[in-house]
C-alpha positions as CSV (number, residue, x, y, z in Angstrom):
1,X,12.4,95.5,151.3
2,X,9.3,93.3,151.6
3,X,10.9,89.9,151.4
4,X,14.4,88.3,151.3
5,X,15.1,85.7,148.7
6,X,17.1,82.8,150.3
7,X,16.9,80.9,153.5
8,X,20.3,81.7,154.7
9,X,19.8,85.4,154.2
10,X,16.5,85.1,156.1
11,X,18.2,83.3,159.0
12,X,20.9,85.9,158.9
13,X,18.4,88.7,159.2
14,X,16.4,87.1,162.0
15,X,19.1,85.4,164.1
16,X,22.4,86.8,163.0
17,X,25.6,85.0,162.4
18,X,25.0,82.6,165.3
19,X,21.8,81.4,163.6
20,X,23.5,80.9,160.3
21,X,26.4,79.0,161.9
22,X,23.9,76.9,163.8
23,X,22.0,76.0,160.7
24,X,25.2,75.3,158.7
25,X,26.4,73.1,161.6
26,X,23.2,71.1,161.6
27,X,23.4,70.5,157.9
28,X,27.1,69.8,157.7
29,X,26.9,67.3,160.5
30,X,23.9,65.6,158.8
31,X,25.7,65.5,155.5
32,X,28.8,63.9,157.1
33,X,26.8,61.4,159.1
34,X,24.8,60.3,156.0
35,X,27.9,60.0,153.9
36,X,29.7,58.0,156.7
37,X,26.6,55.7,157.0
38,X,26.5,55.2,153.3
39,X,30.3,54.3,153.1
40,X,30.4,51.9,156.2
41,X,27.1,50.0,156.2
42,X,27.1,46.6,154.6
43,X,23.3,46.7,154.2
44,X,22.4,47.8,150.7
45,X,19.0,49.1,151.7
46,X,20.4,51.1,154.5
47,X,23.1,52.5,152.2
48,X,20.5,53.6,149.6
49,X,18.4,55.4,152.3
50,X,21.6,57.1,153.6
51,X,22.5,58.3,150.0
52,X,18.9,59.4,149.5
53,X,19.1,61.6,152.6
54,X,22.5,62.9,151.6
55,X,21.2,63.9,148.1
56,X,18.0,65.4,149.5
57,X,20.0,67.5,152.0
58,X,22.2,68.7,149.1
59,X,19.2,69.6,147.1
60,X,17.7,71.5,150.1
61,X,20.9,73.5,150.6
62,X,21.1,74.4,146.9
63,X,17.4,75.3,146.8
64,X,17.7,77.4,150.0
65,X,20.2,79.7,148.4
66,X,17.6,80.7,145.9
67,X,14.3,80.5,147.8
68,X,13.0,80.3,151.4
69,X,12.9,76.5,151.5
70,X,14.3,76.1,155.0
71,X,12.4,79.0,156.6
72,X,9.0,78.5,154.9
73,X,6.7,76.6,157.3
74,X,5.5,74.4,154.5
75,X,9.0,72.9,154.1
76,X,10.2,72.7,157.7
77,X,8.7,69.2,158.0
78,X,10.7,68.1,155.0
79,X,14.1,68.6,156.4
80,X,13.0,67.6,159.9
81,X,11.8,64.3,158.5
82,X,15.1,63.8,156.7
83,X,17.1,64.4,159.8
84,X,14.8,62.0,161.7
85,X,15.2,59.3,159.0
86,X,19.0,59.7,159.2
87,X,19.0,59.3,163.0
88,X,16.7,56.2,162.7
89,X,19.0,54.5,160.2
90,X,22.1,55.3,162.3
91,X,20.3,53.8,165.4
92,X,19.5,50.6,163.3
93,X,23.0,50.4,162.2
94,X,24.4,50.7,165.7
95,X,21.9,48.0,166.9
96,X,22.8,45.6,164.0
97,X,26.6,45.9,164.5
98,X,26.2,45.6,168.3
99,X,24.2,42.4,168.1
100,X,26.0,40.9,165.1
101,X,28.3,38.8,167.2
102,X,25.6,37.3,169.3
103,X,23.4,36.5,166.3
104,X,26.3,34.7,164.6
105,X,27.0,32.7,167.8
106,X,23.3,31.7,168.0
107,X,23.3,30.5,164.4
108,X,26.4,28.5,164.7
109,X,25.2,26.5,167.8
110,X,21.5,26.7,167.5
111,X,19.1,23.8,166.7
112,X,18.9,24.8,163.0
113,X,22.4,23.8,162.5
114,X,22.9,21.3,159.6
115,X,23.8,17.8,160.6
116,X,26.6,15.7,159.4
117,X,25.7,12.4,157.6
118,X,26.7,10.4,160.7
119,X,24.2,12.1,163.0
120,X,21.5,12.4,160.3
121,X,20.9,8.6,160.2
122,X,21.5,8.2,163.9
123,X,25.1,7.0,163.4
124,X,23.9,3.9,161.5
125,X,25.0,3.1,158.0
């Protein structure tokens, strides 16, 4: 046999069941994390990027059953970039939820607070 059609079969031939299980674990965790980010984030742009990563990973998984998308060196950068984008969005989400309380406190007590009519004219009618 000169070639194997399908990335999972290629990984099975090269690395055995442990390699296929590792590859499946990477993709299943990425799918779960992107779906979780899509469902929990209030930011619409972040949710759309998470859904884009989710759909792209599904597309790669389906395509890898029929061709060598995951094991061909031309496409390795594609799924690596998708995983990096997902991790970047997860980090941004964690930063925004961690700092949300302090930003809210700054806005409510900061100098840009709207003034009441009494303080706007200096207390004079």
